[in-house]
C-alpha positions as CSV (number, residue, x, y, z in Angstrom):
1,X,114.8,88.7,230.7
2,X,116.8,91.9,230.6
3,X,115.4,94.7,228.4
4,X,116.7,98.2,228.3
5,X,116.3,101.4,226.4
6,X,118.8,102.2,223.6
7,X,122.1,103.0,225.0
8,X,124.2,106.1,224.1
9,X,126.9,105.6,221.5
10,X,129.9,103.7,222.8
11,X,132.1,104.2,219.7
12,X,135.0,105.4,221.9
13,X,135.4,101.9,223.3
14,X,137.8,99.5,221.7
15,X,135.4,96.5,221.4
16,X,132.9,98.2,219.1
17,X,132.4,96.6,215.7
18,X,130.1,99.3,214.4
19,X,128.3,102.4,215.7
20,X,125.1,104.0,214.4
21,X,124.7,107.6,215.6
22,X,121.7,109.9,215.0
23,X,120.7,108.1,211.8
24,X,117.9,109.5,209.8
25,X,116.6,108.5,206.3
26,X,114.0,110.4,204.3
27,X,112.9,109.3,200.9
28,X,112.1,112.5,198.9
29,X,109.1,112.6,196.6
30,X,108.4,115.0,193.7
31,X,104.9,115.6,195.0
32,X,106.2,116.7,198.4
33,X,104.9,113.7,200.3
34,X,108.3,112.6,201.7
35,X,108.6,109.3,203.5
36,X,110.5,109.2,206.8
37,X,112.0,105.7,206.9
38,X,114.4,106.0,209.9
39,X,114.3,108.5,212.7
40,X,117.2,109.1,215.1
41,X,118.5,105.6,215.2
42,X,121.4,105.1,217.7
43,X,123.0,101.9,218.8
44,X,126.4,100.1,218.8
45,X,127.4,96.5,218.3
46,X,130.3,94.8,219.9
47,X,132.9,92.8,218.0
48,X,131.9,89.2,217.7
49,X,128.3,89.9,218.7
50,X,125.3,88.5,217.0
51,X,122.6,91.1,216.9
52,X,119.2,90.6,215.4
53,X,116.8,93.4,214.3
54,X,113.0,92.8,214.4
55,X,110.1,95.0,213.6
56,X,106.9,95.3,211.4
57,X,107.0,95.5,207.7
58,X,108.0,98.9,206.4
59,X,109.8,100.0,209.6
60,X,113.1,100.5,207.8
61,X,115.0,97.4,208.8
62,X,116.3,96.7,205.3
63,X,117.0,100.4,204.7
64,X,119.1,100.4,207.8
65,X,121.0,97.3,206.6
66,X,121.6,98.9,203.2
67,X,123.1,102.0,204.8
68,X,125.3,99.8,207.0
69,X,126.5,98.0,203.8
70,X,127.3,101.3,202.2
71,X,124.8,100.8,199.3
72,X,122.4,103.4,200.7
73,X,123.1,106.8,202.1
74,X,121.6,108.3,205.3
75,X,119.9,111.7,205.1
76,X,121.7,112.6,208.3
77,X,123.7,110.9,211.0
78,X,126.5,108.4,210.5
79,X,127.6,104.8,210.5
80,X,131.1,103.9,211.4
81,X,132.8,100.5,211.2
82,X,136.1,100.0,213.0
83,X,136.2,103.8,213.6
84,X,135.8,104.5,209.8
85,X,132.7,106.3,208.6
86,X,130.9,104.2,206.0
87,X,130.6,106.2,202.7
88,X,130.3,103.3,200.3
89,X,130.7,99.5,199.9
90,X,133.5,98.1,202.1
91,X,135.6,95.0,201.5
92,X,135.3,94.3,205.3
93,X,131.5,93.8,205.0
94,X,129.8,90.6,203.7
95,X,126.1,90.7,202.7
96,X,123.5,87.9,202.5
97,X,120.2,88.7,201.0
98,X,116.9,86.8,201.0
99,X,117.7,85.4,197.6
100,X,121.3,84.0,197.2
101,X,121.5,85.4,193.6
102,X,123.9,82.7,192.4
103,X,125.3,82.7,188.9
104,X,123.8,79.8,187.1
105,X,126.7,79.3,184.7
106,X,129.2,78.9,187.5
107,X,129.8,75.9,189.7
108,X,129.1,76.2,193.5
109,X,132.8,76.7,194.2
110,X,133.2,79.2,191.5
111,X,130.2,81.2,192.9
112,X,131.7,81.2,196.4
113,X,135.0,82.5,195.0
114,X,133.5,85.5,193.2
115,X,134.3,88.0,196.0
116,X,137.9,86.8,196.2
117,X,138.3,87.2,192.5
118,X,136.7,90.7,192.5
119,X,138.9,91.9,195.3
120,X,142.1,90.3,194.0
121,X,142.6,88.1,197.0
122,X,145.0,85.2,197.3
123,X,143.0,82.6,195.4
124,X,144.7,79.5,196.9
125,X,143.9,80.8,200.4
126,X,140.3,81.7,199.4
127,X,139.8,78.3,197.9
128,X,140.9,76.6,201.1
129,X,138.5,78.8,203.1
130,X,135.7,78.1,200.7
131,X,136.2,74.3,200.9
132,X,136.4,74.5,204.7
133,X,133.1,76.4,205.0
134,X,131.3,74.3,202.4
135,X,132.2,71.2,204.5
136,X,131.0,73.0,207.6
137,X,127.6,73.7,206.0
138,X,127.2,70.1,204.7
139,X,128.0,70.9,201.1
140,X,131.3,68.9,200.8
141,X,131.1,67.1,197.4
142,X,128.9,69.7,195.8
143,X,131.7,72.0,194.8
144,X,131.3,71.1,191.1
145,X,127.5,71.2,191.0
146,X,125.5,74.1,189.6
147,X,122.9,76.1,191.4
148,X,120.0,74.4,189.6
149,X,121.1,71.1,191.1
150,X,120.7,72.4,194.7
151,X,117.6,73.0,196.9
152,X,116.7,76.5,198.1
153,X,118.2,75.8,201.5
154,X,121.5,74.5,199.9
155,X,121.7,77.6,197.7
156,X,121.3,79.9,200.7
157,X,124.1,78.0,202.4
158,X,126.3,78.8,199.3
159,X,125.3,82.5,199.7
160,X,126.4,82.5,203.3
161,X,129.8,80.8,202.5
162,X,130.3,83.3,199.6
163,X,129.8,86.2,202.0
164,X,132.3,84.8,204.5
165,X,135.1,83.7,202.0
166,X,137.0,87.0,202.5
167,X,136.8,86.9,206.3
168,X,134.7,90.0,206.6
169,X,134.7,91.9,209.9
170,X,130.9,92.3,209.7
171,X,128.3,90.0,208.1
172,X,124.9,91.6,207.3
173,X,121.9,89.4,206.6
174,X,118.6,90.6,205.3
175,X,115.8,88.0,205.9
176,X,118.1,85.3,204.6
177,X,115.7,82.4,205.4
178,X,112.4,84.1,204.7
179,X,111.7,82.1,201.6
180,X,112.5,78.7,203.2
181,X,110.0,76.3,204.7
182,X,109.7,76.1,208.5
183,X,111.8,72.9,209.0
184,X,114.6,74.1,206.6
185,X,114.6,77.5,208.3
186,X,115.1,75.9,211.7
187,X,118.0,73.8,210.4
188,X,119.6,76.9,208.8
189,X,119.3,78.8,212.1
190,X,121.2,76.1,213.9
191,X,123.8,76.0,211.2
192,X,124.2,79.7,211.2
193,X,125.1,79.7,214.9
194,X,127.7,77.0,214.1
195,X,129.2,79.2,211.3
196,X,129.2,82.2,213.6
197,X,131.0,80.3,216.3
198,X,133.6,79.1,213.8
199,X,134.2,82.4,212.0
200,X,133.9,84.8,215.0
201,X,132.4,87.4,212.6
202,X,130.2,90.1,213.9
203,X,126.7,89.5,212.6
204,X,123.6,91.6,212.2
205,X,120.5,89.9,210.9
206,X,117.1,91.4,210.0
207,X,114.0,89.3,210.4
208,X,110.3,89.5,210.8
209,X,110.3,86.4,213.0
210,X,110.5,87.2,216.8
211,X,111.4,83.5,217.7
212,X,114.2,83.6,215.1
213,X,115.5,86.9,216.4
214,X,115.6,85.5,220.0
215,X,117.1,82.1,219.0
216,X,120.0,83.7,217.0
217,X,120.7,86.9,218.8
218,X,122.9,87.9,221.7
219,X,120.8,91.1,221.6
220,X,117.5,91.8,219.8
221,X,117.0,95.4,218.5
222,X,113.3,96.1,218.3
223,X,112.1,98.8,215.9
224,X,108.8,100.7,215.8
225,X,106.5,101.1,212.8
226,X,107.5,103.8,210.3
227,X,109.3,106.1,210.9
228,X,111.6,103.3,212.2
229,X,113.0,104.0,215.7
230,X,114.8,101.7,218.1
231,X,112.3,101.3,220.9
232,X,113.9,98.4,222.8
233,X,117.1,96.5,223.0
234,X,116.8,93.1,224.7
235,X,119.8,91.2,226.1
236,X,119.2,87.5,225.4
237,X,120.6,85.5,228.3
238,X,120.2,82.0,226.9
239,X,122.9,79.3,227.1
240,X,125.3,78.5,224.2
241,X,125.5,76.5,222.1
242,X,121.8,76.7,221.5
243,X,120.0,73.5,220.4
244,X,116.7,74.0,218.5
245,X,115.0,72.4,221.5
246,X,115.6,75.6,223.5
247,X,112.6,77.1,221.7
248,X,110.4,74.8,223.8
249,X,111.6,76.2,227.1
250,X,109.8,78.7,229.4
251,X,112.7,81.1,229.3
252,X,112.7,81.2,225.5
253,X,109.0,81.7,225.5
254,X,109.3,84.6,228.0
255,X,111.7,86.5,225.6
256,X,109.4,86.0,222.6
257,X,106.2,87.0,224.5
258,X,107.9,90.0,226.0
259,X,109.1,91.3,222.6
260,X,105.7,90.6,221.1
261,X,104.0,92.5,223.9
262,X,106.3,95.4,223.4
263,X,105.7,95.5,219.6
264,X,102.0,95.4,220.3
265,X,102.3,98.3,222.7
266,X,104.1,100.5,220.1
267,X,101.7,99.6,217.3
268,X,104.0,97.1,215.6
269,X,101.5,94.2,215.6
270,X,98.0,94.2,214.2
């Protein structure tokens, strides 16, 4: 297992998907008791990489994701995607939240096509992309169904396809499988890796689950308790494609136990 300290910014290199430099976030309070959510966060992600972020509750993982998505502003520091500083929502960024937030009055295909409609994309091309991804995630034949007719796992698949329909350069995922049962969650993890392989999109996923972070990630970014800092970045050298059975191997267990021990050392576990 190869763990290292956070590396300096590498935004000058051509293979960087996004770069986080000196990021700080403070939530101001009228009573003067400010909350420091993020402190001096620095790391970069390469194009096509799958990076997972793990840490205790309240460490600023979701805050970091919102800043990357352009729906939150840092107090200082900067985030750049493709060399452009993020100052607001960007059409090159897709987002998947814990709840898929589907429109109940629209069919599954209509829900998937919402981003293409909003951004004025070529609808014929978007429809073809949507149908291809729906087939990939096992939802062929459900295009005309409505969200109420789908299980929680199926609805989350729709949310992922919706985020990918415009071919985003970066896919951000905030605890997308946290509300699912354990078996469905494992299935979704395997399917997500297949989607990632098919799309080639750069992915950053936030999770509370250390095994999930290791299974999915090319690298695992480990954050400390509040104020959130990057205390470790672990390179995950596991073979690809990754079958779910890999979680039973000694190598996988070594990654998980190593990250857990590190979190325990920095006060991230009770």
